[in-house]
C-alpha positions in Angstrom: -29.4 13.0 11.4 -31.1 15.5 9.1 -32.5 13.6 6.0 -30.8 16.3 3.8 -27.3 15.3 5.1 -27.5 11.6 4.4 -27.6 11.7 0.6 -24.7 14.1 0.6 -22.7 11.9 2.9 -23.4 8.9 0.7 -22.3 11.0 -2.3 -19.0 11.8 -0.6 -18.5 8.2 0.3 -19.1 6.9 -3.2 -17.0 9.7 -4.8 -14.0 8.8 -2.6 -14.6 5.1 -3.3 -14.3 5.7 -7.0 -10.9 7.3 -6.4 -9.4 5.2 -3.7 -10.5 1.7 -4.6 -7.9 1.0 -7.2 -4.6 -0.8 -7.8 -2.2 2.0 -6.9 1.2 2.4 -5.3 -0.1 3.1 -1.8 -2.6 0.2 -1.8 0.0 -2.2 -3.2 2.4 -1.1 -0.5 -0.2 -1.6 2.2 -1.0 -5.1 0.9 2.6 -6.3 1.2 3.1 -4.7 4.6 -0.1 -6.4 5.9 0.8 -9.8 4.4 4.3 -9.5 6.0 2.6 -8.2 9.2 5.1 -5.4 9.4 4.1 -2.3 11.4 0.5 -2.6 10.1 -1.2 -0.3 12.6 1.3 2.6 12.0 1.0 2.2 8.2 -2.8 2.2 8.3 -3.0 5.2 10.6 -0.6 7.2 8.4 -2.7 6.5 5.3 -5.9 7.4 7.0 -4.5 10.6 8.6 -3.1 11.7 5.2 -6.4 11.2 3.5 -8.3 13.0 6.2 -5.8 15.9 5.9 -6.1 16.1 2.1 -9.9 15.9 2.1 -10.0 18.7 4.7 -7.7 20.9 2.7 -9.7 20.3 -0.4 -13.0 21.1 1.3 -11.5 24.3 2.7 -10.8 25.5 -0.9 -7.1 24.7 -1.3 -7.7 23.2 -4.7 -7.3 26.5 -6.5 -3.9 26.9 -4.8 -2.8 23.5 -6.0 -4.0 24.2 -9.5 -2.1 27.5 -9.6 1.3 25.8 -9.1 1.6 23.3 -12.0 5.4 23.2 -11.6 5.0 21.8 -8.1 2.7 19.1 -9.4 5.2 18.4 -12.2 8.0 18.1 -9.7 6.0 15.7 -7.6 5.2 13.7 -10.7 8.8 13.1 -11.5 9.7 12.4 -7.9 6.8 10.0 -7.5 7.8 8.2 -10.7 11.4 7.8 -9.4 10.1 6.4 -6.1 7.8 4.0 -7.9 10.5 2.8 -10.3 12.9 2.3 -7.4 10.4 0.3 -5.4 9.6 -1.8 -8.5 13.3 -2.6 -8.9 13.4 -3.6 -5.2 10.4 -5.9 -5.9 12.2 -7.6 -8.8 15.4 -7.8 -6.7 13.6 -9.6 -3.8 12.0 -12.0 -6.2 15.4 -12.8 -7.9 17.1 -13.3 -4.5 14.4 -15.7 -3.5 14.7 -17.7 -6.7 18.4 -18.1 -6.1 17.9 -19.0 -2.5 15.5 -21.9 -3.4 18.5 -24.0 -4.5 20.3 -23.5 -1.3 17.5 -24.0 1.2 17.9 -27.8 1.4 21.4 -27.3 2.7 20.4 -24.7 5.4 20.0 -25.7 9.0 16.5 -25.1 10.4 16.2 -21.7 12.0 19.2 -20.3 10.1 18.7 -16.9 8.6 18.7 -17.0 4.8 20.2 -13.5 4.4 17.5 -12.2 2.1 14.7 -11.2 4.4 13.5 -14.6 5.4 14.1 -17.2 8.0 13.6 -21.0 7.6 11.8 -22.3 10.7 11.9 -25.6 12.5 8.8 -27.8 12.3 6.9 -29.2 15.2 4.2 -31.9 15.5 1.6 -29.2 15.6 2.2 -28.2 11.9 4.5 -25.3 12.5 6.9 -24.3 9.7 9.4 -26.9 8.6 13.1 -26.3 7.7 14.2 -27.5 4.3 16.4 -30.2 5.6 13.5 -31.7 7.5 11.1 -31.8 4.5 13.0 -33.5 1.8 10.6 -32.0 -0.7 10.6 -29.0 -3.0 12.6 -26.1 -1.7 9.8 -23.8 -2.8 7.5 -25.4 -0.2 9.6 -24.4 2.7 7.6 -22.3 5.2 9.1 -18.8 5.3 8.8 -16.0 7.8 9.3 -12.6 6.2 11.8 -10.4 8.1 10.3 -7.3 9.7 11.5 -4.0 8.2 12.3 -1.3 10.6 9.5 1.1 11.7 11.4 4.1 10.3 11.9 2.5 6.9 8.3 1.5 6.7 7.0 4.9 7.7 9.3 6.7 5.3 8.2 4.4 2.4 4.5 5.0 3.3 5.0 8.7 3.4 6.7 8.6 0.1 4.0 6.6 -1.6 1.4 8.9 -0.1 2.8 12.4 -0.5 4.9 12.0 -3.6 1.9 10.9 -5.6 0.5 13.8 -7.6 -2.8 12.0 -7.9 -3.3 12.5 -4.1 -3.4 16.2 -4.6 -5.4 16.3 -7.8 -8.0 13.8 -6.5 -8.4 14.5 -2.8 -7.8 18.3 -2.9 -8.7 19.5 -6.4 -11.4 17.0 -7.5 -13.1 16.2 -4.1 -12.7 19.9 -3.1 -14.4 21.1 -6.2 -17.3 18.6 -5.8 -17.7 19.6 -2.1 -17.8 23.3 -3.1 -20.9 22.7 -5.2 -22.9 21.9 -2.0 -22.2 25.4 -0.5 -20.6 26.4 2.7 -23.4 24.7 4.8 -23.3 21.3 3.3 -19.8 20.8 1.9 -18.6 19.3 5.2 -21.3 16.6 4.9 -19.8 15.6 1.6 -16.3 15.7 3.2 -17.6 13.5 6.1 -18.7 10.9 3.6 -15.4 10.9 1.8 -13.5 10.6 5.1 -15.7 7.7 6.3 -14.9 6.0 3.0 -11.1 6.4 3.5 -11.3 5.0 7.1 -13.4 2.0 6.0 -11.3 1.3 3.0 -7.9 1.3 4.7 -9.1 -0.8 7.7 -10.8 -3.3 5.3 -7.7 -3.5 3.1 -5.5 -4.1 6.1 -7.8 -6.7 7.6 -8.2 -8.7 4.3 -4.5 -8.4 3.5 -3.5 -9.7 6.9 -5.8 -12.7 6.5 -3.9 -13.5 3.3 -0.7 -13.9 5.2 -1.4 -17.6 5.7 -1.2 -18.1 1.9 2.3 -16.7 1.8 4.2 -19.3 3.8 6.4 -20.4 0.9 8.9 -18.8 -1.5 6.9 -19.2 -4.6 4.1 -17.1 -3.2 6.5 -14.3 -2.2 8.2 -14.5 -5.6 4.8 -14.1 -7.3 3.8 -11.2 -5.0 7.1 -9.3 -5.4 7.2 -9.9 -9.1 3.6 -8.5 -9.4 4.6 -5.5 -7.2 7.6 -4.9 -9.4 5.4 -4.9 -12.6 2.7 -2.7 -11.0 5.2 -0.1 -9.8 7.1 0.1 -13.1 3.8 0.5 -15.0 2.6 3.2 -12.6 5.9 5.0 -12.9 5.6 4.9 -16.7 2.0 6.1 -16.5 3.0 9.1 -14.3 5.8 10.1 -16.7 3.6 9.7 -19.8 0.8 11.8 -18.3 
């Protein structure tokens, strides 16, 4: 590799890292999907492909077109805020349902569906999940298996968080595209390569780490905390979009 390319690739990698490594709607959605182990490969591939597409468009000079249509960005802002608010409400709703279900878990038979996206599982001598009626302890300690959302629903949610977020266009197309342009036509793709590598590494790392956290979420209290946090984050992000 030409020694001239490496610093530019590193610059692209770090520039993208400064934009993508943050608590945002897309990353929050990925974390929950990975913890629930729900269609993880498809979700990660969509996010990676979307980032590569946006970086490519920005490097090709599409940033000026995006900037020349402020009404489109404004429309995306309101649509994105509505999606974030709705998903935040869903998070609070999941947490509320789980809180209500904690009282009833002791009366449920092992293996019976709880009706709120979880299943109480029978225990074995090898330490497998235990049903509430077998534990005799706190209902919040019952091992829970999150229900798998459909692939279609997961994909549509992922596409919404990705393409209805105006920051995706402003950051990946306008900002990164503008920085890439400063390197000229010969070297701008080196910058873009670094940014693309960052996206690939970030999403794969986020998916891997989040999947490893799944073992921590084998009881209702953990899922209540996660869904409540997701609800708060989504509502705050929606408010931030509107106030911008």
